[in-house]
C-alpha positions as CSV (number, residue, x, y, z in Angstrom):
1,F,25.6,12.0,81.1
2,P,22.6,11.9,83.5
3,C,22.7,8.2,83.8
4,L,26.3,8.4,85.3
5,G,24.9,10.5,88.0
6,L,21.9,8.2,88.5
7,A,24.3,5.3,89.0
8,R,26.4,7.2,91.4
9,G,23.2,8.0,93.5
10,A,22.1,4.3,93.5
11,L,25.5,3.4,94.9
12,R,25.3,6.0,97.5
13,A,21.6,4.8,98.4
14,G,22.9,1.2,98.5
15,G,20.6,-1.6,99.2
16,T,18.5,-2.7,96.4
17,S,19.1,0.7,94.5
18,P,21.6,-0.7,92.2
19,A,19.6,-3.6,91.3
20,V,16.4,-1.1,90.5
21,L,18.7,0.8,88.3
22,N,19.9,-2.0,86.3
23,A,16.8,-3.7,85.6
24,A,15.2,-0.3,84.7
25,N,18.0,0.5,82.4
26,E,17.9,-2.8,80.7
27,V,14.1,-2.3,79.9
28,A,14.9,1.3,78.7
29,V,17.6,0.4,76.4
30,S,15.7,-2.5,74.9
31,A,12.7,-0.2,74.3
32,F,15.1,2.5,72.9
33,L,16.6,-0.2,70.4
34,Q,13.1,-1.4,69.6
35,G,12.1,2.5,68.8
36,R,9.6,2.5,71.5
37,I,11.2,5.5,73.4
38,G,13.7,8.0,72.5
39,F,17.3,8.1,73.7
40,L,16.9,10.8,76.2
41,S,14.1,8.8,77.8
42,I,16.4,6.1,78.9
43,A,17.6,8.5,81.8
44,A,14.0,9.6,82.6
45,L,12.9,6.1,82.7
46,V,15.6,5.1,85.0
47,E,15.2,8.3,87.3
48,D,11.4,7.2,87.5
49,A,12.0,3.9,88.6
50,L,14.5,4.9,91.3
51,A,12.0,7.4,92.6
52,A,9.2,5.0,92.7
53,I,10.8,2.0,94.0
54,T,11.9,2.3,97.8
55,A,15.5,1.0,98.4
56,E,15.4,-2.0,100.9
57,P,18.4,-3.6,102.2
58,A,20.1,-6.1,100.1
59,Q,20.1,-8.9,102.7
60,S,19.7,-11.7,100.3
61,M,19.4,-12.7,96.7
62,A,15.7,-12.8,97.1
63,A,15.5,-9.2,97.9
64,L,17.6,-8.3,94.9
65,A,15.6,-10.3,92.5
66,D,12.3,-8.9,93.8
67,A,13.7,-5.2,93.3
68,D,14.6,-6.3,89.7
69,V,11.2,-7.8,88.9
70,R,9.5,-4.5,90.6
71,A,11.9,-2.2,88.4
72,R,11.2,-4.1,85.4
73,R,7.3,-3.9,85.9
74,H,7.4,-0.2,86.8
75,A,9.5,0.5,83.8
76,S,7.6,-1.6,81.3
77,H,4.2,0.0,82.6
78,A,5.6,3.7,82.3
79,I,6.6,2.8,78.7
80,A,3.2,1.1,78.1
81,T,1.2,3.7,79.3
82,G,3.1,6.6,77.6
83,A,4.2,8.0,81.0
84,I,7.7,7.8,79.6
85,A,8.1,8.2,75.8
């Protein structure tokens, strides 16, 4: 269960990491359900987003919303370009 480890890591990292994990996971699961990526690519996409988007302090809803938007864009771009298949 790689996503469980990713979730634990995001919680340990704190800040905006859980928001990044959640947003990337939602994009990945949607793409899987649409047949655009394989099941095992869900974890790969979430891990990629967590690595690419630096965690920042979650001091406001705006910071969390920004992290969510950046993670969704990153994950969508990775799928669209075939970086994660």
